[in-house]
N, C-alpha and C positions, 0 to 999 in steps of 0.2 A: 629452741633453735631460732636463729635469726637468718634473715635473707642475706645473701652476699651482694657486694657492690657490682653492678652491671650497668651498661648503657641503658638509657630510657627505652622502654618497650612501646609497641603500639598500644594505645590506650583502650584496650578492650580485654575483658575477662569473661570466662564462662562460669555460670552459676550452676553448681551440681545439684539441681533439684528439678523434679517434674511437677512441683506444686505451684500453680500460677499465683495463688495468694501470697506465697512466700516470695516469689520472684518480684511481685509488685511492691511488697513491703521493703525488700532490701534495695531495690532501685530507688525508692523514695528516701530511705535512710541515708543512702550514699549519693543523693542528688547533688550535693555541693562539690563532688569530685568529677573531673572531666573524664569519666569512665563509661564506656559502652559495655553494659552488662548483658551478655548473650545467654539465652536459655539453653538448657541441655538439649532441647529438641533441634537446635541448629546443628547438632553433631550426632546424627543417627549412627547407632552401633555402639556407642559408649555403654558399658555395663558397670553399674555401681555395685560395690560389694554388699553382701548381706550385713545388716546392722547387728551389732553385738550389745554388750551391756555397759559400755562406757561412752559418754557423750564425746569426749575428746578423741578417742580412737575412731569412733564412727565419723566424726567431722573430718579428721585427717585422711582417713581412707577414701572418703568420697571426693575430697578435694584433689588428692593425688591421682585417683583414677581418671577424673575429668581432665586434669592438667596434662597427664601423659598421653591420653587419647587425642585431645584437641590440640596439643602442643601450644598451649596458651596458659597464662596465669589462670588459676581457677579459685573460686570461692565456694565454700560450703558451710553448712551449719548442722549441728545436731541439737535438738531441743526436746524438752519434755516437761511434764507436770509431775510434781512431787507432792503427795498429800500425807499429812501427819497421820491421819487415821488409818492409812493403808501402809504404814511403815516406810513411806517414801516412794511407794509405787504410784503410778505406773512407770515413772522415770524414763530411762532410755527406750522403754517398750511402749511409750504413750501412743504411738501411731498404730500399734497392734493390740491395744487393750480391748478386752472383751471377745477376742477371737477373730479369725479371718473373715473377710467379706463385709465387715461393717464400714459404713461411711461415718462422717463426722458426727452426725446426729445419733447414730447407733452407738458410737463410743461414748458420747455424752450420757446417753441413757444407761449404758453399762456402768459408768462411773457413779451416777446418782443411785443406781440400785446397790452398788457396793457400799455406799455411804448412807444408806437408808436409816441405819440405827446410830449413826455418828452425829455428834453435836459439839458445840463449843470448840475447844482447842483441836479436837479431832478433825475439824474441817479446815484447819489452817493449811495453806498450800503455797507453793511457789513455782513459777516457771523458771527453768534453767536453759541457757543457750551457750553453746561453745561454737564460735565462728573460727574458721580456718582459711588460711591462704596457702596455696601450694603452687610451685612452679614445675614445669616439665623436668627440671633438673633435680627435683626432690627437696628443695628448700621449703620449710614449713614455718608459719607463724600462727599462733592461736590467741584468742581472747575470750573472756567469759563475761556473761551478763545474767542478771536474774531480776525477777519482779515478784514481790510478795503479795499475798492476798488470802482469800478463803473461798471455799466452794459453796455456791448458793444451793438452795433447795430445788430451784427450777431455772431453766434458761431465761435470759433476758437479753434484748437487743438483737440486731440483725446484721451487724458488721463483723469483720474478722472471719476466722475459720477455726477449726479444731475445737478446743475446749473454751474458747473465748466467751461463749454465752453463759457459762456457769462459773467463771472466775471473777470474783469481786476484788477489784484492785485496792490494795491497802492505801488508806489516806485519801481516796477519791470517792469511795462509796458508790461506784458504778461498775457494772460488769464490763469486761474488756470489749465485749461486742456492742456496748452502748457508746463507746468512744468513737470520735471521728478518726479517720485515717491519720490525720496530722497529730491528734492527741496520742493515739496509740504509738506512733512512731517517735514520740518523745520519751515515753516511759517504759516501753516493753523490754523484756529480756533480750529480744533480738536487736532492738535499737541500741541497748547498752553494749552488747557484744560487738556488733559491727561498728559502732561508734569508736570503741576501743581499738578495733582493728584498722581503722582508717589511716592512722599514722603509718603503719606498716605498708599499707597499700600505696601511700604517697612515696615512700622510700623505694618500693619495688618498681614503680613506674618512672622513677627519676624525677619526681616533682619536688624534691627537697626533703628536709628532715621533717619528722612529725611536728604537728602544731604544739 
């Protein structure tokens, strides 16, 4: 679906996430747009839907819920890690991998435990991201990004969040958590997805056609 033609809106949008690391990344990725990206915490009471088994459906549902509650354009994403040796898991369930109550470090430990007997091609992996734009009227645009690599035997680096410390980026030979913010925001799955969505954002806010 595509957005419909409308007059220019106020240049602010709500980002449907409570993850401060993700908010910072997306603000940096979209820094060239004259867009004020407001956190979900600015709109107390919004309830995001339970996540399911599809990146696209999850991203759209979160964006629509935020857009309708805040009565503003909303951006959202759903992302996950897919590992060959786990049959593509944890995928859309990445944020819940290993069971309830785990933090990022706990989920990384659970992943490494699950891959303890895996080597070679079985440790191939990719990050997937679907970014979504929604309006209060129900218009939707989505874009996809991915980043290929493999899972390390142990964490490396102190940057990023989630599975970044054990994800060795293909062609760079460094863990995602060893990259600077600027480097990560050039090559990550999220950078690719929101970069692809930026043209639709320009159109929605009346800033002209996509680049």
